[in-house]
C-alpha positions in Angstrom: 12.8 42.4 -4.6 11.0 42.9 -7.9 10.7 46.5 -7.6 13.5 46.3 -10.3 10.8 46.0 -12.8 8.3 48.5 -11.7 7.6 51.3 -14.1 9.3 49.5 -16.9 7.8 48.9 -20.3 6.6 44.9 -20.3 7.2 44.1 -23.9 10.9 45.6 -24.0 11.5 44.1 -20.5 10.3 40.7 -22.0 12.6 41.0 -24.6 15.5 42.0 -22.6 15.0 39.0 -20.3 14.8 36.7 -23.7 17.9 37.9 -24.9 19.4 37.2 -21.6 18.1 33.6 -21.8 19.5 33.0 -25.5 22.9 34.3 -24.2 22.9 31.7 -21.1 22.1 29.2 -23.7 24.8 30.0 -26.1 27.6 30.2 -23.0 26.4 27.0 -21.7 26.2 25.1 -24.9 28.9 26.5 -27.1 30.9 27.1 -24.2 31.7 23.8 -23.4 32.4 22.9 -26.9 34.6 26.0 -27.0 36.3 24.5 -24.2 36.6 21.2 -25.7 38.3 22.9 -28.7 40.8 24.5 -26.9 41.5 20.9 -24.9 42.3 19.7 -28.2 45.9 21.3 -27.7 49.0 19.1 -26.6 48.7 20.3 -22.8 45.6 18.1 -22.2 45.2 15.6 -25.3 48.4 12.9 -25.4 48.1 11.6 -28.7 46.0 11.8 -31.7 43.3 9.2 -30.5 42.4 11.4 -28.0 42.1 14.3 -29.7 39.7 12.4 -31.9 37.9 11.5 -28.8 37.5 15.1 -27.9 36.3 16.1 -31.5 33.8 13.1 -31.9 32.3 14.3 -28.3 31.1 17.5 -29.8 30.9 16.5 -33.5 26.8 15.7 -33.4 26.0 19.1 -31.5 28.9 22.2 -32.2 27.3 23.4 -35.2 23.9 23.6 -33.5 25.3 25.3 -30.3 26.1 27.9 -32.7 22.8 28.8 -33.6 22.4 30.3 -30.0 24.8 32.9 -31.1 23.1 33.8 -34.4 19.8 33.8 -32.5 21.1 35.9 -29.8 22.3 38.3 -32.4 19.4 38.6 -34.8 16.9 39.0 -31.8 19.2 41.9 -30.7 18.7 43.4 -34.0 14.8 43.1 -34.3 14.1 43.9 -30.8 16.6 46.6 -30.0 17.9 48.3 -33.4 19.9 51.2 -31.6 21.9 49.0 -29.3 22.7 46.6 -32.2 23.9 49.4 -34.4 25.8 51.1 -31.3 27.3 48.0 -30.5 28.4 46.7 -33.8 29.5 49.8 -35.2 31.7 50.9 -32.0 33.5 47.1 -32.2 34.2 46.5 -35.6 37.7 45.0 -35.2 36.8 42.5 -32.5 33.8 41.8 -33.9 35.4 40.9 -37.7 37.9 39.1 -35.7 35.4 37.0 -34.1 33.9 36.2 -37.1 37.1 35.4 -38.7 37.6 33.0 -35.9 34.0 31.5 -36.2 35.0 30.4 -39.9 38.3 29.2 -39.4 37.1 27.0 -36.3 34.3 25.3 -38.6 36.7 24.8 -41.4 39.4 23.6 -38.8 36.7 20.7 -37.7 35.7 19.5 -41.2 39.1 19.7 -42.6 41.4 18.0 -40.2 40.4 14.5 -41.1 40.4 15.2 -44.9 43.9 13.9 -45.1 46.0 11.3 -43.0 48.9 13.4 -42.7 50.5 14.3 -39.2 51.6 17.8 -40.4 48.3 18.6 -42.0 46.2 17.2 -38.7 48.6 19.1 -36.4 48.1 22.5 -38.2 44.3 21.9 -37.8 44.5 21.1 -34.3 46.4 24.0 -33.7 43.5 26.1 -35.9 40.9 24.6 -33.9 42.2 25.2 -30.5 43.5 29.1 -31.1 40.2 29.5 -32.6 37.9 28.4 -29.7 40.2 30.5 -27.7 39.5 33.5 -29.7 36.0 33.1 -29.9 35.5 32.7 -26.3 37.9 35.7 -25.6 36.0 37.8 -28.1 32.5 36.7 -26.9 33.6 37.7 -23.6 34.8 41.0 -24.4 31.6 42.0 -26.4 29.3 40.7 -23.0 31.9 42.7 -20.8 31.8 45.9 -23.0 27.9 45.6 -23.1 27.8 45.6 -19.6 30.4 48.1 -18.4 29.8 50.6 -21.1 31.5 52.5 -24.1 32.2 56.0 -25.1 29.1 57.1 -26.6 28.0 60.2 -27.5 24.2 61.6 -27.7 23.6 59.8 -30.8 24.9 56.5 -29.8 28.2 56.8 -31.8 31.3 55.9 -30.5 33.8 58.5 -29.4 37.4 58.0 -29.9 39.8 56.3 -32.1 39.5 52.6 -33.4 40.7 51.4 -30.2 38.5 53.1 -28.0 37.0 49.7 -26.8 40.2 48.5 -25.4 39.6 48.7 -21.7 40.2 46.6 -19.0 36.9 45.4 -19.4 37.8 43.5 -22.5 40.2 41.5 -20.6 38.0 40.8 -17.8 35.2 39.5 -20.0 37.5 37.7 -22.3 39.3 35.7 -19.5 35.9 34.9 -17.7 34.5 33.2 -20.9 37.8 31.4 -21.8 37.9 30.4 -18.2 34.1 29.2 -18.3 34.5 27.4 -21.7 37.6 25.7 -20.1 35.5 24.3 -17.1 32.5 23.4 -19.1 34.7 21.3 -21.4 36.5 19.6 -18.8 33.0 18.6 -17.1 31.8 17.6 -20.5 34.7 15.5 -21.9 34.5 13.8 -17.9 31.0 13.1 -18.7 30.9 11.9 -22.4 34.0 9.9 -22.3 35.6 6.6 -20.5 39.0 5.4 -19.6 42.3 7.9 -18.9 40.8 10.6 -20.6 37.7 10.7 -18.5 39.8 11.0 -15.1 42.3 13.3 -16.1 39.4 15.7 -17.1 37.6 15.1 -13.9 41.1 15.5 -11.8 42.1 19.0 -13.7 38.3 20.0 -13.3 38.6 19.6 -9.4 42.4 21.3 -9.5 41.7 24.0 -11.8 38.3 25.1 -11.7 38.7 27.6 -9.0 41.2 29.2 -11.0 39.5 29.0 -14.1 36.4 30.7 -12.8 37.9 33.3 -11.1 37.4 36.1 -13.7 34.0 35.7 -14.1 33.5 35.6 -10.5 35.2 38.7 -10.2 33.2 40.1 -12.9 29.7 39.0 -11.5 31.0 40.6 -8.0 32.1 44.0 -9.9 28.5 44.5 -11.4 27.0 43.6 -7.6 28.9 46.7 -6.2 28.6 48.9 -8.7 24.9 48.4 -9.9 23.8 45.2 -8.0 19.8 45.4 -6.4 18.3 42.7 -4.2 17.4 40.6 -7.0 20.8 40.5 -8.3 22.5 39.7 -5.1 20.0 36.8 -4.9 21.1 35.4 -8.0 24.6 35.6 -7.3 24.2 34.0 -4.0 22.6 31.0 -6.1 25.7 31.2 -8.4 28.1 30.8 -5.4 26.0 27.7 -4.2 25.6 26.1 -7.6 29.5 26.4 -8.4 30.4 24.6 -5.0 28.1 22.0 -5.3 29.2 21.8 -8.8 33.1 21.0 -7.8 31.9 18.7 -5.0 30.3 16.6 -7.2 33.2 16.7 -9.3 35.3 15.7 -6.4 33.4 12.9 -5.9 33.4 11.8 -9.2 29.4 12.5 -10.2 30.2 14.1 -13.4 26.5 14.4 -14.6 25.6 16.5 -11.4 29.0 18.6 -11.7 28.1 19.6 -15.1 24.2 20.4 -14.2 25.6 22.4 -11.3 28.1 24.4 -13.7 24.7 25.1 -16.1 23.2 26.4 -12.8 26.0 28.5 -12.1 26.4 29.8 -15.7 22.4 30.8 -15.9 22.6 32.3 -12.4 26.0 34.5 -12.8 24.8 35.7 -16.1 21.3 36.4 -14.7 23.3 38.6 -12.0 25.1 40.6 -14.7 22.1 41.2 -17.1 19.6 42.2 -14.4 22.3 44.4 -12.9 22.8 46.1 -16.3 18.5 46.2 -16.4 17.0 49.0 -17.5 20.2 49.8 -19.5 21.3 47.9 -22.4 24.3 49.9 -23.3 25.8 52.2 -21.1 27.6 55.4 -22.0 30.9 55.9 -20.3 30.7 59.5 -21.1 27.3 60.6 -19.7 24.7 58.4 -18.1 22.2 60.8 -20.2 23.5 59.0 -22.8 23.1 55.4 -22.1 21.0 53.0 -24.3 17.9 51.4 -22.3 15.3 49.2 -23.1 13.0 52.2 -24.0 15.0 54.4 -26.0 16.7 51.3 -28.0 13.8 49.4 -28.8 11.6 48.8 -31.8 7.8 49.3 -31.8 5.6 47.7 -29.7 4.0 46.0 -32.9 7.6 44.5 -33.9 7.8 42.9 -30.5 4.5 41.5 -30.4 5.1 39.6 -33.6 8.4 39.0 -32.2 6.9 37.3 -29.1 4.7 35.1 -31.4 7.6 33.9 -33.6 9.6 33.2 -29.8 6.5 31.2 -28.6 6.4 28.5 -31.5 10.5 28.8 -32.2 12.1 28.7 -28.8 10.3 25.4 -28.0 11.2 23.6 -31.3 14.7 24.6 -31.0 14.9 23.1 -27.4 13.2 20.0 -28.3 15.2 19.5 -31.2 18.7 19.9 -29.3 17.5 17.9 -26.3 16.7 15.2 -28.7 20.1 15.5 -30.2 21.8 15.2 -27.1 19.8 11.8 -26.1 20.5 10.2 -29.2 24.3 11.0 -28.6 24.5 10.5 -25.1 26.8 7.4 -24.8 30.1 7.4 -23.8 33.3 7.5 -26.1 36.8 5.8 -25.5 39.6 5.5 -27.8 38.6 2.0 -28.2 35.7 3.1 -30.2 37.9 5.4 -32.4 38.6 3.7 -35.9 42.0 4.0 -37.4 42.7 7.1 -39.2 42.2 6.8 -42.9 42.4 9.2 -46.2 39.3 10.4 -47.6 38.4 8.2 -51.0 39.9 9.4 -53.9 36.6 9.8 -56.0 38.5 9.3 -59.4 39.3 5.7 -58.1 35.9 4.7 -57.8 34.1 2.4 -59.9 31.3 4.0 -62.4 27.9 2.8 -62.2 28.4 1.0 -65.4 31.3 -0.8 -63.9 29.7 -1.4 -60.3 26.5 -3.2 -62.2 28.9 -5.0 -64.5 30.4 -6.2 -61.1 
């Protein structure tokens, strides 16, 4: 079963697997808060109080969740610079759009509460929903193109025009991560809220999750048919069991266990895809001889050894800090816990230090 790793360099294999762990962390953590962002739209939240509940469920954690994306990108650049260079140069347009969406989403979260105006709030709610959708779709497209390949020549350069990357894999990957994020978002809302919004999230999770998770299921199966091995078949089977258990717990109203099941589904499914790709990191659709692999795309062994020490200390710190954050903000939220909306104080009307002292 583990013959997959035979005759492959150890350091490069370690970092390929660590990158898989970083992407799993991102898909789980930023996945659910992108899902919550998409749920801010009118089709789920019935009024502004419910939207504020949704936003408060991710308020303490959303920016920390994005650290996983930044870390995955930085680790790719350091461990496999040729993979990073070929991927980013081939995908200028979608990556630029993803960056714009990331910026717009952060601005939406920060700005929507700065003015108590229905038009202002509605605009930023829409911006938050659309940017969350775009991020999920474009990240999924990026990962799908990494798994299925790009038209790369012998130098790792893209062949074709600016839209040579626009293939069916883009839509398969994009819809996969959008569906996964919506499912994770519904499970998280059901876990973190109470009252009508909790029950609505759980009911929609039970009814819609099979449809939402269909694209990523097809993606996993496609990778197994084209390049699967015994180990990836095992992870595929575990993913199927995990999602079935998650659905059953959601049906029974055990939100915590349902969310945990979806975490395992995401982890096993991602491992099935990543290991089906191994030892390639970016296949060429022109010729297998042009594939980028963990060997020809990696940094030197010296660089990878230094990175091992950084990861040995840095990754546990990140996990402990984020675990502490989720523990501190573990309580459920309801609409009754949300104060009335108000405008941000006009600083020009605040008393000066002297006036406050005399008072």
